[in-house]
C-alpha positions in Angstrom: 84.9 30.4 10.4 82.3 29.6 7.6 78.7 29.8 8.2 77.6 26.6 10.4 74.6 25.5 8.4 76.4 25.7 5.4 79.6 23.5 6.6 77.1 21.3 8.3 75.4 20.8 5.0 78.4 20.4 2.8 80.0 17.9 5.0 77.0 15.9 5.2 76.7 15.7 1.8 80.2 14.6 1.3 79.9 12.0 3.8 76.8 10.8 1.9 78.9 10.9 -1.3 81.9 8.6 0.5 79.4 6.1 1.9 77.8 5.7 -1.4 81.1 4.9 -2.9 82.2 2.7 0.2 79.3 0.0 -0.5 79.7 -0.1 -4.5 80.7 -3.9 -4.3 78.4 -5.0 -1.8 75.5 -3.5 -3.4 76.7 -4.7 -6.7 78.1 -8.1 -5.5 75.1 -10.3 -7.2 76.1 -8.7 -10.7 79.6 -8.8 -10.3 80.0 -12.3 -9.2 78.0 -13.1 -12.6 81.0 -12.1 -14.6 84.1 -12.9 -12.2 83.9 -16.3 -10.8 84.1 -16.2 -6.8 83.5 -18.8 -4.2 81.2 -18.2 -1.1 84.4 -16.9 0.8 86.0 -14.6 -1.8 82.5 -13.2 -1.9 82.7 -12.4 1.6 86.3 -11.2 1.6 85.6 -8.8 -1.4 82.4 -7.4 0.3 84.4 -6.8 3.6 87.7 -5.5 2.2 86.4 -1.6 2.2 85.7 -2.0 5.9 89.4 -2.7 6.7 90.8 0.6 5.7 87.4 2.6 6.1 88.2 1.6 9.8 91.8 1.9 10.3 92.1 5.3 8.6 89.5 6.8 10.6 92.3 7.5 13.3 94.5 9.2 11.4 91.6 11.4 9.6 90.1 12.2 12.9 93.7 13.6 14.0 94.3 15.4 10.8 90.8 17.1 10.7 91.7 18.9 13.8 95.1 19.7 12.0 94.2 20.6 8.3 90.7 20.8 8.2 87.6 19.3 6.7 88.0 21.1 3.5 91.6 19.8 2.5 90.5 16.4 3.5 87.4 15.9 2.1 89.3 17.6 -1.3 92.1 14.9 -1.0 89.8 12.2 0.2 87.7 12.4 -3.2 90.6 12.7 -5.6 92.3 9.5 -4.2 88.7 7.5 -4.5 88.9 8.2 -8.3 91.5 5.5 -8.3 90.0 2.3 -6.9 86.6 3.2 -8.6 88.1 3.5 -11.9 90.0 0.2 -11.0 87.0 -1.8 -9.8 85.2 -0.7 -13.2 87.9 -2.3 -15.3 88.1 -5.6 -13.0 88.4 -8.8 -14.1 89.8 -11.0 -11.0 89.5 -11.5 -7.5 92.8 -9.5 -6.8 91.2 -6.4 -8.7 87.9 -6.7 -6.7 90.0 -7.2 -3.5 92.9 -4.3 -4.2 90.2 -1.9 -5.4 87.9 -2.7 -2.4 90.6 -2.2 0.1 91.3 1.4 -1.0 87.4 1.9 -1.3 87.7 2.1 2.3 88.6 5.8 2.3 85.2 6.7 1.6 84.3 5.2 4.6 87.2 6.6 6.5 85.8 10.4 6.0 83.2 9.8 8.7 86.0 11.0 11.0 86.4 14.2 9.3 83.2 15.8 9.8 82.6 14.2 13.2 85.3 16.2 14.4 85.1 19.3 12.4 81.2 20.1 12.9 81.4 20.5 16.6 83.3 23.4 16.2 80.6 25.3 14.4 77.9 24.8 17.4 77.4 25.1 20.9 77.9 22.1 23.3 74.0 21.4 24.0 73.5 20.9 20.3 76.4 18.3 19.6 74.5 15.4 20.0 71.9 16.5 17.4 74.4 18.1 14.8 76.8 14.9 15.3 73.3 13.1 14.4 72.6 15.1 11.3 75.9 14.6 9.9 76.0 10.6 10.6 72.6 10.7 8.6 75.1 11.0 5.8 75.3 7.3 6.0 72.0 7.5 4.0 74.6 7.0 1.2 74.9 3.4 1.5 70.9 3.3 1.2 71.3 5.2 -2.3 73.8 3.0 -3.6 72.0 0.0 -2.1 68.5 1.3 -3.9 69.9 2.9 -7.2 73.0 0.9 -8.1 70.9 -2.7 -8.6 68.3 -0.8 -10.8 71.3 1.1 -13.1 73.4 -2.4 -13.4 70.3 -3.9 -14.7 70.2 -1.1 -17.4 73.6 0.1 -18.2 75.8 -3.5 -16.5 77.7 -3.2 -13.4 80.9 -1.5 -14.7 79.2 1.4 -16.2 77.3 2.1 -13.0 80.5 1.8 -11.2 82.0 4.6 -13.5 79.3 6.9 -12.9 80.4 7.6 -9.2 83.8 9.0 -11.0 81.4 12.0 -11.5 80.0 12.4 -8.2 83.3 12.2 -6.6 84.9 14.9 -8.9 81.9 17.2 -8.3 82.0 17.1 -4.8 86.0 17.2 -4.6 85.4 20.5 -6.3 82.8 21.6 -3.8 84.7 21.0 -1.0 87.9 23.0 -2.5 85.6 26.0 -3.7 83.2 26.4 -0.6 84.9 24.4 2.3 85.6 26.6 5.1 89.4 27.8 4.7 89.2 29.6 8.1 88.2 26.6 10.3 90.0 26.5 13.7 92.9 24.3 13.6 94.3 22.4 16.7 98.4 21.5 16.5 99.0 19.1 19.0 101.3 15.8 18.8 99.5 12.5 18.2 101.4 10.9 20.9 100.8 13.5 23.2 97.1 13.1 23.0 97.3 9.2 22.8 99.2 9.5 26.5 96.4 11.6 27.7 93.5 9.3 26.9 94.7 5.5 26.4 94.2 4.7 30.2 90.6 6.3 30.3 88.5 3.5 30.3 85.4 5.6 29.1 87.3 5.8 25.4 87.6 1.6 25.6 83.8 1.2 26.5 82.5 4.0 24.1 84.9 2.1 21.3 83.2 -1.0 22.6 79.6 0.3 22.3 80.0 1.7 18.9 81.6 -1.4 17.9 78.2 -3.2 18.4 76.1 -0.2 17.0 77.9 0.9 14.0 79.5 -2.5 13.2 76.0 -4.1 13.4 74.9 -1.2 10.6 77.9 -1.8 8.2 77.8 -5.8 8.6 74.1 -5.6 7.8 74.7 -2.9 5.0 77.5 -5.1 3.6 76.0 -9.1 4.1 72.4 -8.3 3.4 72.1 -7.8 -0.5 74.1 -11.4 -1.1 72.2 -13.1 1.9 68.8 -12.4 1.0 69.5 -13.3 -2.6 71.2 -16.8 -1.4 68.7 -17.7 1.7 65.4 -16.1 0.7 65.5 -16.4 -3.0 64.8 -13.0 -3.6 65.7 -10.9 -6.8 68.7 -8.6 -6.8 66.6 -5.6 -7.1 64.5 -6.9 -4.4 67.3 -7.5 -2.0 68.7 -4.0 -2.8 65.4 -2.1 -2.0 65.0 -4.2 1.5 68.7 -3.3 2.4 67.9 0.3 1.7 64.8 0.1 3.8 67.3 -1.1 6.8 69.8 1.7 6.0 67.4 4.6 5.7 65.5 3.5 8.9 68.9 3.4 10.9 69.8 6.6 9.2 66.7 8.5 10.4 67.3 7.0 13.6 70.8 8.4 14.2 69.8 12.0 14.5 66.7 11.3 16.5 69.1 9.5 19.0 71.4 12.7 19.0 68.5 15.0 19.6 67.3 12.6 22.4 70.8 12.5 23.8 70.7 16.1 24.1 67.7 15.9 26.3 68.0 12.9 28.3 70.5 10.4 30.1 72.5 9.2 27.4 73.4 5.8 29.5 69.5 5.2 29.8 69.0 5.5 26.2 72.0 3.2 25.5 70.4 0.6 28.3 67.0 0.7 26.0 69.5 0.5 23.0 71.5 -2.6 23.9 68.6 -4.4 25.8 66.8 -3.9 22.0 70.0 -5.5 20.2 69.8 -8.3 22.6 66.0 -9.0 22.1 66.3 -8.8 18.0 69.6 -10.9 17.9 67.7 -13.8 19.6 64.9 -13.8 17.2 67.5 -13.5 14.2 69.1 -16.5 15.8 66.1 -18.8 15.2 66.0 -17.9 11.5 62.3 -17.3 11.0 60.2 -16.6 8.2 60.6 -13.6 6.4 58.4 -11.4 8.1 59.9 -12.2 11.5 63.4 -11.8 10.0 62.4 -8.6 8.6 61.1 -7.5 11.9 64.6 -8.5 13.5 66.1 -6.7 11.0 64.3 -3.5 11.5 64.5 -3.7 15.3 68.6 -3.8 14.8 68.1 -0.3 12.5 66.3 1.5 15.1 68.6 0.3 18.1 71.7 0.9 15.7 70.6 4.5 14.7 69.6 5.6 18.1 72.8 4.2 19.6 75.0 5.6 16.8 73.6 9.1 17.5 74.0 8.5 21.2 77.6 7.4 21.3 78.6 10.4 19.7 77.0 12.7 22.0 79.5 11.3 24.9 82.5 11.5 22.7 82.9 15.4 23.0 81.0 15.5 26.3 84.0 13.5 27.9 87.0 14.3 25.3 86.7 18.0 24.2 90.2 18.6 23.9 91.0 15.3 22.2 87.9 14.7 20.1 89.7 14.2 16.9 92.0 11.1 17.6 88.9 10.0 20.1 86.5 10.2 17.4 89.0 8.6 15.2 89.4 5.7 17.7 85.9 5.4 18.2 84.6 5.4 14.8 87.4 2.7 13.8 86.0 0.5 16.1 82.7 1.0 14.7 84.0 0.2 11.2 85.8 -3.1 12.5 82.7 -3.8 14.2 80.8 -4.6 10.8 84.1 -6.3 9.1 84.0 -9.2 11.4 80.5 -10.3 11.6 80.0 -11.3 7.8 83.0 -13.3 8.1 82.3 -15.2 11.3 78.5 -15.8 9.8 80.1 -17.3 6.7 82.5 -19.7 8.6 79.4 -20.3 10.9 77.5 -21.4 8.1 80.1 -23.6 6.4 80.5 -25.4 9.5 77.1 -25.9 10.9 75.1 -25.1 7.7 73.2 -22.4 9.4 73.9 -18.9 11.1 72.1 -19.1 14.5 75.3 -19.3 16.1 76.6 -16.1 14.6 73.3 -14.2 15.4 73.5 -15.5 18.8 77.0 -14.0 19.3 75.6 -10.7 18.7 72.8 -11.0 21.5 75.6 -11.8 23.8 77.7 -9.0 22.8 74.9 -6.8 23.2 74.1 -8.1 26.7 77.5 -7.7 27.8 77.3 -4.0 26.5 73.8 -3.5 28.4 75.7 -4.4 31.8 78.7 -2.1 31.1 76.4 0.8 30.6 74.4 0.1 33.6 77.7 -0.1 35.3 78.9 3.2 34.1 75.5 4.9 34.9 75.8 4.0 38.4 79.6 4.7 38.5 78.7 8.3 37.0 76.1 8.9 39.8 78.7 8.0 42.2 81.3 10.3 40.7 78.7 13.2 40.7 77.9 12.3 44.7 81.9 12.2 45.0 82.4 15.6 43.3 79.8 17.3 45.8 81.2 15.9 48.4 84.8 17.0 47.7 83.6 20.7 46.8 80.7 21.7 49.0 81.4 24.4 51.3 80.1 22.5 54.3 82.8 20.2 56.0 81.4 16.7 56.0 82.4 14.0 58.5 81.3 10.3 57.6 81.5 7.6 60.9 80.4 4.3 61.0 77.6 2.8 63.2 80.6 2.5 66.0 81.2 6.1 65.7 84.6 5.6 63.9 85.4 8.3 61.6 85.7 6.6 57.8 86.1 10.0 55.5 86.3 13.7 55.7 85.9 16.6 53.0 88.6 19.5 52.1 86.0 21.9 53.7 86.2 19.9 57.2 89.8 20.2 57.2 89.5 24.3 56.5 86.9 24.4 59.3 88.5 22.6 61.9 91.9 22.4 61.3 92.5 18.5 60.9 92.9 16.7 57.9 92.1 13.1 56.9 95.5 11.7 58.5 94.7 13.2 61.6 91.1 11.4 62.3 90.2 8.7 59.9 89.7 5.8 61.9 89.5 7.5 65.2 86.4 8.5 67.0 85.0 12.3 67.2 86.7 12.9 70.4 89.9 13.3 68.7 89.0 16.7 67.7 89.2 18.3 71.2 86.5 20.9 70.3 86.8 22.4 73.8 84.7 24.3 76.1 82.3 21.3 76.4 81.8 19.2 79.5 82.8 15.4 79.8 80.0 13.9 79.0 79.2 16.1 75.9 79.7 13.2 73.5 77.6 10.7 75.7 74.8 13.1 75.3 74.9 13.7 71.6 75.5 10.2 70.5 72.3 9.3 72.7 70.5 12.1 71.0 71.5 10.8 67.4 70.6 7.6 68.2 67.1 7.8 70.0 66.0 10.8 67.9 68.1 10.0 64.4 69.8 13.8 64.5 71.5 16.3 66.7 72.1 19.9 66.1 74.3 22.3 68.0 77.3 24.2 68.1 81.0 23.3 69.1 84.2 25.0 69.1 87.3 24.3 66.9 90.4 24.3 69.3 92.9 24.8 66.6 91.1 27.7 64.8 89.5 28.9 67.9 86.1 29.1 65.9 82.5 28.7 66.8 81.1 26.0 64.2 77.5 24.6 63.9 77.3 21.2 63.9 74.6 18.6 62.7 74.5 15.0 62.8 72.5 13.1 60.4 71.7 9.0 59.8 72.5 7.5 56.5 70.3 4.6 55.9 70.3 1.7 53.2 67.6 0.8 51.2 66.3 -1.7 53.9 66.2 1.3 56.4 69.2 0.5 58.5 71.6 3.0 59.7 74.8 2.6 57.7 76.9 5.6 58.5 76.4 9.2 60.6 77.1 12.3 58.7 78.4 15.5 60.6 78.2 18.6 58.7 80.0 21.6 60.1 79.8 25.4 59.3 81.5 28.6 60.6 78.8 30.5 62.7 81.1 34.0 61.8 80.8 33.1 58.2 77.2 32.8 58.4 76.5 35.7 60.4 78.7 37.8 58.1 76.4 36.8 55.1 73.4 37.7 57.3 
């Protein structure tokens, strides 16, 4: 396998180029619209068109990245991108722009290649950070937003577009020459992988989270240049600089989010992310002056960057064996998250004359995400407790306050010889330990209720083994006893260890 640092650098640089090409139309739209007559709806469709293929194509590219390797896919993708870039530079109609823009989506779709390939070169404890570094390749959108308007003023928008042909040719060649030819491949049926994951609720939750975080990044990147010119009457170059600032901040925060996710609880981080999204979107919905609007946008940028890095820490954590197709699905949903908001904002504005409802919808989606993350966090903690209950070497029997058995673990069956069907719903007397007098259980329960615990020894009649038994109460947050837990351990095994 090739050097990890070299492949990380090459693939991140390739993503930068892909994203630079992806946003050519939205960055140059104020210039293009001067030469090609477009109404507001057509402007929105042309700007959003690259997002369609850039989203949907991420699914097969994520799968193919495991099968054919990053070198081959980056090389082929950049060669194909030469066609729409040249087509757009010669465009004279809305249809030309729409067709070329659709194919430009390949530039955004290449994201799935590296996010599937790069983790192969690094240990799991670094996956959040390296995926964050790779994801920082979306700085390419900032470079185009910043440079394209400046170049267009001097060279014209068509000549500016043609400069990207040279960039694509150079990086196609670099991937062919120094891309890793020995990258590990995974040849597994697409449908087989899909069957393994499509019922997993975590997949669809991650898709929804990335729909918000990356979708917001894409939507603001696509929509801001023209929005700032038309709504705040900024110059085209100034609008490009401000959009580049938004992109740069979101990009910087992405590896920061991945780095933090390697060290902190990812769900807690996402709680802060979506809380920030909710507040910032509410602020934007009031359409404040330029200063407050900037604060709202930059807050979105911070939350989007950290959220993007955190989500792709969770993907390989939960789906290491199906990372290719899952990366594709999650990133595709993120891309689609950037396609719909500009269209919705335009429709809302056409109907109401303002954008408040559109931004408020973002706050509601963010709030829903916050609630889902909180639910997943508590479910994860519960799942950990259940795994401990199932795998601990001590036998555990859980009863309600009336003494009825509610649950037992596998170790309980091993130690006592009774499985769950034998005892659940009954009292501990069903165990028939033997070698205890008739009022043994009465004294034991009295001790538990008065002093809060009981510790002693009993006999397992089915295995004829002496067991250490300890009873403990389990209280709720109000201090009331809800359950009693009996813990069994084999004295003979304990003595042997000693």
